[in-house]
BADREN-937808 format. One record per atom (N, C-alpha, C, CB): residue number from 1; x, y, z. Coordinates in steps of 0.02 Angstrom, whole numbers. Each point is the difference from the previous one (the first is absolute). Glycine has a CB too. Example, Ala and Ser with C-alpha at 12.3 -4.5 7.8 and 13.67 -1.06 7.14 Angstrom:
BEGIN
<r k="1" u="660" v="-284" w="390"/>
<r k="1" u="-45" v="59" w="0"/>
<r k="1" u="45" v="60" w="0"/>
<r k="1" u="-95" v="-59" w="62"/>
<r k="2" u="77" v="112" w="-98"/>
<r k="2" u="42" v="59" w="3"/>
<r k="2" u="-39" v="55" w="37"/>
<r k="2" u="59" v="-32" w="-108"/>
This chain:
BEGIN
<r k="1" u="3926" v="6340" w="18315"/>
<r k="1" u="24" v="52" w="-45"/>
<r k="1" u="62" v="-25" w="-39"/>
<r k="1" u="-45" v="89" w="78"/>
<r k="2" u="91" v="-120" w="-43"/>
<r k="2" u="60" v="-26" w="-33"/>
<r k="2" u="-18" v="-54" w="-51"/>
<r k="2" u="67" v="26" w="103"/>
<r k="3" u="-116" v="-69" w="-86"/>
<r k="3" u="-21" v="-52" w="-46"/>
<r k="3" u="-27" v="30" w="-65"/>
<r k="3" u="-27" v="-74" w="98"/>
<r k="4" u="-13" v="126" w="-93"/>
<r k="4" u="-27" v="32" w="-60"/>
<r k="4" u="55" v="30" w="-44"/>
<r k="4" u="-105" v="25" w="63"/>
<r k="5" u="155" v="4" w="-32"/>
<r k="5" u="56" v="28" w="-38"/>
<r k="5" u="38" v="-56" w="-35"/>
<r k="5" u="10" v="95" w="82"/>
<r k="6" u="4" v="-150" w="-47"/>
<r k="6" u="35" v="-56" w="-31"/>
<r k="6" u="-41" v="-32" w="-56"/>
<r k="6" u="58" v="-21" w="109"/>
<r k="7" u="-123" v="16" w="-98"/>
<r k="7" u="-44" v="-26" w="-51"/>
<r k="7" u="0" v="45" w="-62"/>
<r k="7" u="-72" v="-53" w="89"/>
<r k="8" u="71" v="118" w="-78"/>
<r k="8" u="3" v="49" w="-54"/>
<r k="8" u="65" v="-8" w="-39"/>
<r k="8" u="-71" v="81" w="66"/>
<r k="9" u="127" v="-90" w="-31"/>
<r k="9" u="65" v="-9" w="-34"/>
<r k="9" u="-1" v="-64" w="-42"/>
<r k="9" u="58" v="61" w="93"/>
<r k="10" u="-88" v="-114" w="-66"/>
<r k="10" u="-3" v="-63" w="-37"/>
<r k="10" u="-42" v="8" w="-63"/>
<r k="10" u="12" v="-63" w="107"/>
<r k="11" u="-69" v="97" w="-102"/>
<r k="11" u="-42" v="11" w="-58"/>
<r k="11" u="37" v="43" w="-52"/>
<r k="11" u="-104" v="-8" w="73"/>
<r k="12" u="139" v="58" w="-51"/>
<r k="12" u="38" v="42" w="-46"/>
<r k="12" u="55" v="-40" w="-35"/>
<r k="12" u="-24" v="100" w="72"/>
<r k="13" u="57" v="-145" w="-36"/>
<r k="13" u="52" v="-41" w="-30"/>
<r k="13" u="-29" v="-46" w="-53"/>
<r k="13" u="65" v="4" w="108"/>
<r k="14" u="-121" v="-36" w="-94"/>
<r k="14" u="-32" v="-44" w="-48"/>
<r k="14" u="-23" v="39" w="-61"/>
<r k="14" u="-37" v="-76" w="93"/>
<r k="15" u="6" v="135" w="-82"/>
<r k="15" u="-20" v="42" w="-57"/>
<r k="15" u="60" v="21" w="-42"/>
<r k="15" u="-97" v="41" w="67"/>
<r k="16" u="152" v="-25" w="-34"/>
<r k="16" u="60" v="19" w="-36"/>
<r k="16" u="26" v="-56" w="-44"/>
<r k="16" u="28" v="78" w="92"/>
<r k="17" u="-29" v="-139" w="-66"/>
<r k="17" u="23" v="-58" w="-39"/>
<r k="17" u="-45" v="-10" w="-60"/>
<r k="17" u="46" v="-54" w="104"/>
<r k="18" u="-112" v="55" w="-93"/>
<r k="18" u="-46" v="-11" w="-56"/>
<r k="18" u="4" v="57" w="-51"/>
<r k="18" u="-76" v="-63" w="77"/>
<r k="19" u="84" v="124" w="-55"/>
<r k="19" u="6" v="56" w="-47"/>
<r k="19" u="64" v="-6" w="-41"/>
<r k="19" u="-66" v="73" w="79"/>
<r k="20" u="120" v="-95" w="-48"/>
<r k="20" u="63" v="-9" w="-37"/>
<r k="20" u="-8" v="-52" w="-54"/>
<r k="20" u="65" v="32" w="102"/>
<r k="21" u="-97" v="-88" w="-85"/>
<r k="21" u="-12" v="-52" w="-50"/>
<r k="21" u="-47" v="24" w="-55"/>
<r k="21" u="19" v="-87" w="88"/>
<r k="22" u="-69" v="125" w="-69"/>
<r k="22" u="-47" v="27" w="-49"/>
<r k="22" u="37" v="47" w="-49"/>
<r k="22" u="-94" v="-9" w="85"/>
<r k="23" u="136" v="52" w="-58"/>
<r k="23" u="37" v="46" w="-43"/>
<r k="23" u="48" v="-37" w="-46"/>
<r k="23" u="-10" v="87" w="88"/>
<r k="24" u="41" v="-140" w="-62"/>
<r k="24" u="45" v="-41" w="-41"/>
<r k="24" u="-37" v="-29" w="-59"/>
<r k="24" u="68" v="-26" w="101"/>
<r k="25" u="-128" v="1" w="-88"/>
<r k="25" u="-37" v="-35" w="-52"/>
<r k="25" u="-37" v="47" w="-48"/>
<r k="25" u="-13" v="-93" w="79"/>
<r k="26" u="-11" v="149" w="-54"/>
<r k="26" u="-43" v="43" w="-41"/>
<r k="26" u="35" v="61" w="-30"/>
<r k="26" u="-92" v="-38" w="71"/>
<r k="27" u="147" v="59" w="-46"/>
<r k="27" u="33" v="61" w="-22"/>
<r k="27" u="53" v="-16" w="-52"/>
<r k="27" u="-23" v="55" w="111"/>
<r k="28" u="2" v="-82" w="-168"/>
<r k="28" u="45" v="-17" w="-54"/>
<r k="28" u="-29" v="26" w="-65"/>
<r k="28" u="41" v="-102" w="62"/>
<r k="29" u="2" v="115" w="-110"/>
<r k="29" u="-26" v="22" w="-65"/>
<r k="29" u="-42" v="-55" w="-31"/>
<r k="29" u="100" v="75" w="-16"/>
<r k="30" u="-156" v="-56" w="-14"/>
<r k="30" u="-47" v="-49" w="-29"/>
<r k="30" u="32" v="-41" w="-55"/>
<r k="30" u="-93" v="77" w="28"/>
<r k="31" u="134" v="-46" w="-69"/>
<r k="31" u="28" v="-37" w="-57"/>
<r k="31" u="57" v="-47" w="21"/>
<r k="31" u="-32" v="96" w="-73"/>
<r k="32" u="66" v="-83" w="127"/>
<r k="32" u="57" v="-41" w="19"/>
<r k="32" u="-8" v="-31" w="69"/>
<r k="32" u="71" v="70" w="-72"/>
<r k="33" u="-131" v="-91" w="89"/>
<r k="33" u="-13" v="-28" w="67"/>
<r k="33" u="44" v="-62" w="10"/>
<r k="33" u="-119" v="44" w="-2"/>
<r k="34" u="159" v="-44" w="55"/>
<r k="34" u="45" v="-55" w="14"/>
<r k="34" u="-28" v="-47" w="54"/>
<r k="34" u="95" v="75" w="-31"/>
<r k="35" u="-132" v="-49" w="78"/>
<r k="35" u="-28" v="-41" w="53"/>
<r k="35" u="-75" v="6" w="-2"/>
<r k="35" u="104" v="15" w="72"/>
<r k="36" u="-137" v="-71" w="-80"/>
<r k="36" u="-73" v="2" w="-1"/>
<r k="36" u="-26" v="-25" w="67"/>
<r k="36" u="-3" v="-17" w="-125"/>
<r k="37" u="-56" v="39" w="143"/>
<r k="37" u="-31" v="-23" w="62"/>
<r k="37" u="-11" v="-76" w="-3"/>
<r k="37" u="-57" v="113" w="14"/>
<r k="38" u="38" v="-137" w="-71"/>
<r k="38" u="-11" v="-73" w="-8"/>
<r k="38" u="64" v="-39" w="13"/>
<r k="38" u="-90" v="24" w="-84"/>
<r k="39" u="146" v="-3" w="56"/>
<r k="39" u="64" v="-35" w="11"/>
<r k="39" u="22" v="4" w="72"/>
<r k="39" u="33" v="25" w="-118"/>
<r k="40" u="-45" v="32" w="149"/>
<r k="40" u="19" v="9" w="70"/>
<r k="40" u="-40" v="-46" w="45"/>
<r k="40" u="31" v="120" w="-24"/>
<r k="41" u="-96" v="-125" w="12"/>
<r k="41" u="-43" v="-44" w="39"/>
<r k="41" u="20" v="-73" w="-12"/>
<r k="41" u="-94" v="84" w="-6"/>
<r k="42" u="110" v="-102" w="-56"/>
<r k="42" u="22" v="-68" w="-14"/>
<r k="42" u="64" v="-16" w="38"/>
<r k="42" u="-53" v="6" w="-114"/>
<r k="43" u="99" v="42" w="118"/>
<r k="43" u="62" v="-11" w="37"/>
<r k="43" u="-14" v="-10" w="75"/>
<r k="43" u="62" v="70" w="-85"/>
<r k="44" u="-105" v="-29" w="113"/>
<r k="44" u="-17" v="-7" w="71"/>
<r k="44" u="-34" v="-67" w="12"/>
<r k="44" u="-13" v="125" w="11"/>
<r k="45" u="-34" v="-145" w="-53"/>
<r k="45" u="-34" v="-64" w="8"/>
<r k="45" u="49" v="-59" w="-9"/>
<r k="45" u="-106" v="53" w="-41"/>
<r k="46" u="153" v="-46" w="-4"/>
<r k="46" u="50" v="-52" w="-9"/>
<r k="46" u="42" v="-8" w="63"/>
<r k="46" u="4" v="24" w="-122"/>
<r k="47" u="19" v="32" w="150"/>
<r k="47" u="38" v="-3" w="63"/>
<r k="47" u="-42" v="-31" w="55"/>
<r k="47" u="65" v="102" w="-34"/>
<r k="48" u="-128" v="-82" w="40"/>
<r k="48" u="-43" v="-27" w="53"/>
<r k="48" u="-11" v="-75" w="-8"/>
<r k="48" u="-57" v="112" w="9"/>
<r k="49" u="48" v="-134" w="-71"/>
<r k="49" u="-11" v="-71" w="-13"/>
<r k="49" u="62" v="-41" w="16"/>
<r k="49" u="-83" v="31" w="-88"/>
<r k="50" u="141" v="-7" w="66"/>
<r k="50" u="62" v="-36" w="13"/>
<r k="50" u="14" v="-1" w="75"/>
<r k="50" u="46" v="33" w="-113"/>
<r k="51" u="-57" v="23" w="147"/>
<r k="51" u="10" v="3" w="73"/>
<r k="51" u="-46" v="-50" w="35"/>
<r k="51" u="34" v="121" w="-9"/>
<r k="52" u="-97" v="-121" w="-8"/>
<r k="52" u="-48" v="-46" w="32"/>
<r k="52" u="16" v="-72" w="-17"/>
<r k="52" u="-88" v="89" w="-5"/>
<r k="53" u="108" v="-103" w="-56"/>
<r k="53" u="17" v="-68" w="-20"/>
<r k="53" u="59" v="-28" w="39"/>
<r k="53" u="-44" v="25" w="-113"/>
<r k="54" u="98" v="14" w="117"/>
<r k="54" u="57" v="-22" w="40"/>
<r k="54" u="-17" v="-4" w="74"/>
<r k="54" u="77" v="50" w="-86"/>
<r k="55" u="-117" v="-3" w="110"/>
<r k="55" u="-23" v="-3" w="69"/>
<r k="55" u="-37" v="-65" w="14"/>
<r k="55" u="-7" v="124" w="2"/>
<r k="56" u="-34" v="-145" w="-49"/>
<r k="56" u="-37" v="-63" w="7"/>
<r k="56" u="48" v="-60" w="1"/>
<r k="56" u="-99" v="53" w="-57"/>
<r k="57" u="150" v="-50" w="15"/>
<r k="57" u="50" v="-54" w="0"/>
<r k="57" u="34" v="-4" w="68"/>
<r k="57" u="19" v="16" w="-123"/>
<r k="58" u="3" v="41" w="150"/>
<r k="58" u="32" v="0" w="67"/>
<r k="58" u="-49" v="-25" w="53"/>
<r k="58" u="73" v="97" w="-35"/>
<r k="59" u="-136" v="-76" w="31"/>
<r k="59" u="-50" v="-20" w="49"/>
<r k="59" u="-11" v="-75" w="-2"/>
<r k="59" u="-55" v="112" w="-10"/>
<r k="60" u="46" v="-140" w="-49"/>
<r k="60" u="-12" v="-72" w="-6"/>
<r k="60" u="59" v="-40" w="26"/>
<r k="60" u="-73" v="21" w="-100"/>
<r k="61" u="134" v="0" w="84"/>
<r k="61" u="59" v="-35" w="24"/>
<r k="61" u="5" v="3" w="76"/>
<r k="61" u="58" v="25" w="-107"/>
<r k="62" u="-73" v="34" w="136"/>
<r k="62" u="0" v="6" w="73"/>
<r k="62" u="-53" v="-45" w="31"/>
<r k="62" u="41" v="118" w="-10"/>
<r k="63" u="-101" v="-120" w="-19"/>
<r k="63" u="-54" v="-41" w="27"/>
<r k="63" u="15" v="-75" w="-8"/>
<r k="63" u="-80" v="92" w="-27"/>
<r k="64" u="122" v="-109" w="-22"/>
<r k="64" u="20" v="-70" w="-8"/>
<r k="64" u="53" v="-21" w="50"/>
<r k="64" u="-28" v="9" w="-121"/>
<r k="65" u="52" v="39" w="160"/>
<r k="65" u="50" v="-16" w="51"/>
<r k="65" u="72" v="14" w="-21"/>
<r k="65" u="-78" v="-84" w="40"/>
<r k="66" u="88" v="111" w="-99"/>
<r k="66" u="68" v="18" w="-22"/>
<r k="66" u="16" v="70" w="26"/>
<r k="66" u="-9" v="-73" w="-103"/>
<r k="67" u="62" v="80" w="141"/>
<r k="67" u="18" v="67" w="25"/>
<r k="67" u="29" v="42" w="-56"/>
<r k="67" u="21" v="-47" w="115"/>
<r k="68" u="-59" v="94" w="-140"/>
<r k="68" u="20" v="42" w="-56"/>
<r k="68" u="24" v="68" w="23"/>
<r k="68" u="-82" v="-61" w="-72"/>
<r k="69" u="48" v="91" w="120"/>
<r k="69" u="16" v="68" w="21"/>
<r k="69" u="19" v="1" w="74"/>
<r k="69" u="-78" v="46" w="-86"/>
<r k="70" u="130" v="-6" w="101"/>
<r k="70" u="22" v="8" w="69"/>
<r k="70" u="1" v="74" w="15"/>
<r k="70" u="69" v="-106" w="-3"/>
<r k="71" u="-98" v="124" w="61"/>
<r k="71" u="-3" v="70" w="21"/>
<r k="71" u="35" v="6" w="67"/>
<r k="71" u="-108" v="19" w="-63"/>
<r k="72" u="157" v="26" w="69"/>
<r k="72" u="38" v="10" w="61"/>
<r k="72" u="32" v="-65" w="26"/>
<r k="72" u="-77" v="95" w="28"/>
<r k="73" u="107" v="-132" w="-74"/>
<r k="73" u="35" v="-63" w="16"/>
<r k="73" u="-44" v="-54" w="31"/>
<r k="73" u="101" v="68" w="15"/>
<r k="74" u="-166" v="-63" w="-25"/>
<r k="74" u="-45" v="-54" w="23"/>
<r k="74" u="-63" v="2" w="-42"/>
<r k="74" u="47" v="5" w="118"/>
<r k="75" u="-84" v="-57" w="-116"/>
<r k="75" u="-63" v="-4" w="-36"/>
<r k="75" u="-55" v="27" w="46"/>
<r k="75" u="39" v="-100" w="-69"/>
<r k="76" u="-73" v="151" w="48"/>
<r k="76" u="-56" v="24" w="40"/>
<r k="76" u="-63" v="3" w="-42"/>
<r k="76" u="78" v="65" w="72"/>
<r k="77" u="-118" v="-112" w="-61"/>
<r k="77" u="-65" v="1" w="-33"/>
<r k="77" u="-51" v="-20" w="51"/>
<r k="77" u="50" v="-28" w="-114"/>
<r k="78" u="-64" v="75" w="160"/>
<r k="78" u="-48" v="-14" w="54"/>
<r k="78" u="-69" v="-13" w="-28"/>
<r k="78" u="66" v="72" w="76"/>
<r k="79" u="-84" v="-39" w="-129"/>
<r k="79" u="-67" v="-8" w="-28"/>
<r k="79" u="4" v="-5" w="-76"/>
<r k="79" u="-49" v="64" w="98"/>
<r k="80" u="-4" v="-88" w="-126"/>
<r k="80" u="-5" v="-5" w="-73"/>
<r k="80" u="5" v="69" w="-32"/>
<r k="80" u="-71" v="-104" w="11"/>
<r k="81" u="39" v="154" w="20"/>
<r k="81" u="2" v="69" w="-26"/>
<r k="81" u="72" v="25" w="-2"/>
<r k="81" u="-116" v="22" w="45"/>
<r k="82" u="155" v="-35" w="7"/>
<r k="82" u="69" v="23" w="2"/>
<r k="82" u="41" v="-34" w="-55"/>
<r k="82" u="-10" v="20" w="124"/>
<r k="83" u="-3" v="-83" w="-136"/>
<r k="83" u="35" v="-36" w="-54"/>
<r k="83" u="-18" v="30" w="-68"/>
<r k="83" u="0" v="-104" w="70"/>
<r k="84" u="-64" v="116" w="-82"/>
<r k="84" u="-20" v="31" w="-64"/>
<r k="84" u="31" v="69" w="-8"/>
<r k="84" u="-109" v="-64" w="3"/>
<r k="85" u="109" v="102" w="50"/>
<r k="85" u="31" v="66" w="-1"/>
<r k="85" u="75" v="-5" w="-16"/>
<r k="85" u="-85" v="41" w="83"/>
<r k="86" u="119" v="-88" w="-52"/>
<r k="86" u="72" v="-7" w="-12"/>
<r k="86" u="16" v="-22" w="-71"/>
<r k="86" u="12" v="-29" w="119"/>
<r k="87" u="-50" v="-19" w="-146"/>
<r k="87" u="16" v="-23" w="-68"/>
<r k="87" u="-15" v="53" w="-52"/>
<r k="87" u="-24" v="-117" w="37"/>
<r k="88" u="-31" v="155" w="-28"/>
<r k="88" u="-14" v="54" w="-48"/>
<r k="88" u="50" v="56" w="5"/>
<r k="88" u="-121" v="-29" w="7"/>
<r k="89" u="140" v="47" w="54"/>
<r k="89" u="51" v="52" w="10"/>
<r k="89" u="66" v="-22" w="-31"/>
<r k="89" u="-56" v="37" w="107"/>
<r k="90" u="78" v="-98" w="-93"/>
<r k="90" u="63" v="-25" w="-27"/>
<r k="90" u="-3" v="-2" w="-76"/>
<r k="90" u="20" v="-67" w="103"/>
<r k="91" u="-77" v="45" w="-131"/>
<r k="91" u="-8" v="-3" w="-72"/>
<r k="91" u="5" v="70" w="-31"/>
<r k="91" u="-72" v="-102" w="14"/>
<r k="92" u="39" v="150" w="15"/>
<r k="92" u="2" v="69" w="-27"/>
<r k="92" u="70" v="29" w="5"/>
<r k="92" u="-119" v="16" w="33"/>
<r k="93" u="152" v="-25" w="23"/>
<r k="93" u="68" v="27" w="9"/>
<r k="93" u="49" v="-33" w="-48"/>
<r k="93" u="-25" v="24" w="121"/>
<r k="94" u="17" v="-89" w="-132"/>
<r k="94" u="44" v="-36" w="-46"/>
<r k="94" u="-13" v="21" w="-72"/>
<r k="94" u="4" v="-97" w="79"/>
<r k="95" u="-67" v="103" w="-97"/>
<r k="95" u="-18" v="19" w="-69"/>
<r k="95" u="24" v="70" w="-17"/>
<r k="95" u="-100" v="-74" w="8"/>
<r k="96" u="97" v="119" w="40"/>
<r k="96" u="21" v="69" w="-13"/>
<r k="96" u="76" v="8" w="9"/>
<r k="96" u="-112" v="39" w="38"/>
<r k="97" u="147" v="-92" w="-25"/>
<r k="97" u="72" v="-3" w="10"/>
<r k="97" u="25" v="47" w="54"/>
<r k="97" u="10" v="-32" w="-118"/>
<r k="98" u="-50" v="43" w="168"/>
<r k="98" u="21" v="42" w="56"/>
<r k="98" u="42" v="-42" w="48"/>
<r k="98" u="-102" v="73" w="-11"/>
<r k="99" u="75" v="-129" w="33"/>
<r k="99" u="36" v="-46" w="43"/>
<r k="99" u="22" v="30" w="66"/>
<r k="99" u="37" v="-56" w="-102"/>
<r k="100" u="-83" v="70" w="146"/>
<r k="100" u="17" v="30" w="65"/>
<r k="100" u="42" v="-47" w="43"/>
<r k="100" u="-105" v="66" w="-6"/>
<r k="101" u="95" v="-131" w="1"/>
<r k="101" u="38" v="-48" w="39"/>
<r k="101" u="-31" v="-18" w="66"/>
<r k="101" u="98" v="45" w="-54"/>
<r k="102" u="-157" v="-19" w="70"/>
<r k="102" u="-32" v="-18" w="63"/>
<r k="102" u="-32" v="-69" w="-3"/>
<r k="102" u="-21" v="121" w="21"/>
<r k="103" u="1" v="-143" w="-80"/>
<r k="103" u="-24" v="-68" w="-11"/>
<r k="103" u="48" v="-32" w="-50"/>
<r k="103" u="-123" v="30" w="26"/>
<r k="104" u="149" v="-88" w="-9"/>
<r k="104" u="52" v="-31" w="-40"/>
<r k="104" u="-25" v="-67" w="-27"/>
<r k="104" u="90" v="57" w="68"/>
<r k="105" u="-81" v="-70" w="-133"/>
<r k="105" u="-21" v="-64" w="-27"/>
<r k="105" u="48" v="-56" w="22"/>
<r k="105" u="-52" v="58" w="-100"/>
<r k="106" u="26" v="-117" w="107"/>
<r k="106" u="39" v="-58" w="21"/>
<r k="106" u="-9" v="-56" w="-51"/>
<r k="106" u="-11" v="33" w="122"/>
<r k="107" u="61" v="-75" w="-130"/>
<r k="107" u="-5" v="-59" w="-42"/>
<r k="107" u="-23" v="16" w="-71"/>
<r k="107" u="-25" v="-66" w="102"/>
<r k="108" u="-25" v="28" w="-124"/>
<r k="108" u="-27" v="9" w="-68"/>
<r k="108" u="-28" v="70" w="-10"/>
<r k="108" u="-25" v="-122" w="-5"/>
<r k="109" u="6" v="155" w="60"/>
<r k="109" u="-26" v="68" w="-3"/>
<r k="109" u="50" v="49" w="-30"/>
<r k="109" u="-70" v="-26" w="98"/>
<r k="110" u="134" v="12" w="-89"/>
<r k="110" u="52" v="44" w="-30"/>
<r k="110" u="-3" v="-2" w="-76"/>
<r k="110" u="74" v="-18" w="100"/>
<r k="111" u="-83" v="-42" w="-128"/>
<r k="111" u="-3" v="-7" w="-72"/>
<r k="111" u="-64" v="32" w="-28"/>
<r k="111" u="66" v="-106" w="7"/>
<r k="112" u="-120" v="97" w="29"/>
<r k="112" u="-63" v="31" w="-22"/>
<r k="112" u="6" v="76" w="3"/>
<r k="112" u="-66" v="-100" w="42"/>
<r k="113" u="97" v="126" w="11"/>
<r k="113" u="9" v="73" w="7"/>
<r k="113" u="46" v="27" w="-55"/>
<r k="113" u="-16" v="-11" w="124"/>
<r k="114" u="66" v="-27" w="-144"/>
<r k="114" u="44" v="23" w="-55"/>
<r k="114" u="-39" v="6" w="-66"/>
<r k="114" u="98" v="-54" w="57"/>
<r k="115" u="-140" v="5" w="-71"/>
<r k="115" u="-41" v="2" w="-61"/>
<r k="115" u="-48" v="60" w="4"/>
<r k="115" u="8" v="-126" w="-13"/>
<r k="116" u="-38" v="136" w="70"/>
<r k="116" u="-47" v="56" w="8"/>
<r k="116" u="36" v="67" w="-8"/>
<r k="116" u="-70" v="-71" w="76"/>
<r k="117" u="129" v="78" w="-47"/>
<r k="117" u="39" v="62" w="-6"/>
<r k="117" u="19" v="13" w="-73"/>
<r k="117" u="44" v="-15" w="117"/>
<r k="118" u="-26" v="-38" w="-153"/>
<r k="118" u="17" v="8" w="-71"/>
<r k="118" u="-61" v="24" w="-40"/>
<r k="118" u="86" v="-91" w="12"/>
<r k="119" u="-144" v="62" w="2"/>
<r k="119" u="-61" v="22" w="-34"/>
<r k="119" u="-14" v="73" w="17"/>
<r k="119" u="-46" v="-118" w="3"/>
<r k="120" u="52" v="136" w="61"/>
<r k="120" u="-11" v="69" w="20"/>
<r k="120" u="49" v="49" w="-32"/>
<r k="120" u="-44" v="-43" w="107"/>
<r k="121" u="104" v="20" w="-119"/>
<r k="121" u="50" v="42" w="-32"/>
<r k="121" u="-14" v="8" w="-74"/>
<r k="121" u="84" v="-38" w="84"/>
<r k="122" u="-111" v="-14" w="-116"/>
<r k="122" u="-11" v="2" w="-72"/>
<r k="122" u="-67" v="32" w="-21"/>
<r k="122" u="70" v="-101" w="-7"/>
<r k="123" u="-118" v="103" w="52"/>
<r k="123" u="-66" v="28" w="-17"/>
<r k="123" u="2" v="72" w="-26"/>
<r k="123" u="-48" v="-75" w="86"/>
<r k="124" u="83" v="120" w="-52"/>
<r k="124" u="2" v="69" w="-27"/>
<r k="124" u="33" v="3" w="-68"/>
<r k="124" u="3" v="43" w="116"/>
<r k="125" u="50" v="-82" w="-127"/>
<r k="125" u="33" v="0" w="-65"/>
<r k="125" u="-47" v="-26" w="-54"/>
<r k="125" u="111" v="-18" w="56"/>
<r k="126" u="-148" v="-35" w="-40"/>
<r k="126" u="-49" v="-27" w="-48"/>
<r k="126" u="-54" v="51" w="-15"/>
<r k="126" u="23" v="-116" w="41"/>
<r k="127" u="-44" v="153" w="10"/>
<r k="127" u="-51" v="52" w="-9"/>
<r k="127" u="25" v="54" w="-48"/>
<r k="127" u="-44" v="-23" w="116"/>
<r k="128" u="106" v="45" w="-106"/>
<r k="128" u="28" v="53" w="-43"/>
<r k="128" u="9" v="-25" w="-71"/>
<r k="128" u="58" v="50" w="99"/>
<r k="129" u="-30" v="-110" w="-107"/>
<r k="129" u="11" v="-28" w="-67"/>
<r k="129" u="-67" v="-8" w="-36"/>
<r k="129" u="103" v="-59" w="41"/>
<r k="130" u="-153" v="34" w="-6"/>
<r k="130" u="-66" v="-8" w="-31"/>
<r k="130" u="-30" v="67" w="-21"/>
<r k="130" u="-18" v="-103" w="69"/>
<r k="131" u="25" v="153" w="-26"/>
<r k="131" u="-27" v="66" w="-17"/>
<r k="131" u="36" v="30" w="-60"/>
<r k="131" u="-29" v="17" w="120"/>
<r k="132" u="94" v="-24" w="-123"/>
<r k="132" u="39" v="27" w="-57"/>
<r k="132" u="-18" v="-39" w="-64"/>
<r k="132" u="94" v="35" w="78"/>
<r k="133" u="-97" v="-100" w="-74"/>
<r k="133" u="-16" v="-42" w="-57"/>
<r k="133" u="-70" v="17" w="-27"/>
<r k="133" u="74" v="-91" w="45"/>
<r k="134" u="-122" v="100" w="1"/>
<r k="134" u="-68" v="17" w="-21"/>
<r k="134" u="-2" v="68" w="-35"/>
<r k="134" u="-45" v="-67" w="96"/>
<r k="135" u="82" v="116" w="-70"/>
<r k="135" u="0" v="66" w="-30"/>
<r k="135" u="34" v="0" w="-69"/>
<r k="135" u="1" v="50" w="115"/>
<r k="136" u="50" v="-92" w="-125"/>
<r k="136" u="33" v="-4" w="-64"/>
<r k="136" u="-43" v="-35" w="-52"/>
<r k="136" u="109" v="-1" w="59"/>
<r k="137" u="-149" v="-48" w="-38"/>
<r k="137" u="-41" v="-39" w="-46"/>
<r k="137" u="-67" v="34" w="-16"/>
<r k="137" u="54" v="-102" w="44"/>
<r k="138" u="-72" v="154" w="-5"/>
<r k="138" u="-64" v="33" w="-12"/>
<r k="138" u="1" v="35" w="-67"/>
<r k="138" u="-16" v="16" w="124"/>
<r k="139" u="-35" v="-29" w="-167"/>
<r k="139" u="0" v="32" w="-66"/>
<r k="139" u="-8" v="76" w="6"/>
<r k="139" u="-48" v="-105" w="-49"/>
<r k="140" u="84" v="139" w="6"/>
<r k="140" u="-4" v="73" w="-2"/>
<r k="140" u="-66" v="22" w="-30"/>
<r k="140" u="125" v="8" w="-10"/>
<r k="141" u="-157" v="40" w="42"/>
<r k="141" u="-62" v="27" w="-29"/>
<r k="141" u="16" v="57" w="-47"/>
<r k="141" u="-64" v="-34" w="103"/>
<r k="142" u="28" v="38" w="-157"/>
<r k="142" u="14" v="51" w="-50"/>
<r k="142" u="-35" v="64" w="13"/>
<r k="142" u="17" v="-88" w="-81"/>
């Protein structure tokens, strides 16, 4: 019984998130639409691609024997799956500029993480500038 209630809460939370995004994208005046579904999907795909790309860089460096990531003051990569999970998690947290600090970059990984954080910081600004520029350049309909 408790499991069903928790599952129901999880489904309601996911529906709430999707409905909020839907309202953000669809509830705008037709003549002055600022956020399009296409631009929003492009932004999400861009974030996913950059996150996966940097995750792959971290993974390759770890597999080459360079200690890039440290978790709880030691390297723990008992399995390949755990390593993939760690590099993708670290990549996402770094890209979103959250930086929880539970996984710490080491050596050259610090420089790579700085570049990734900078890209993550600039992506929303580039998205806004592109959207504004596109709206200004759009020809007026008579």
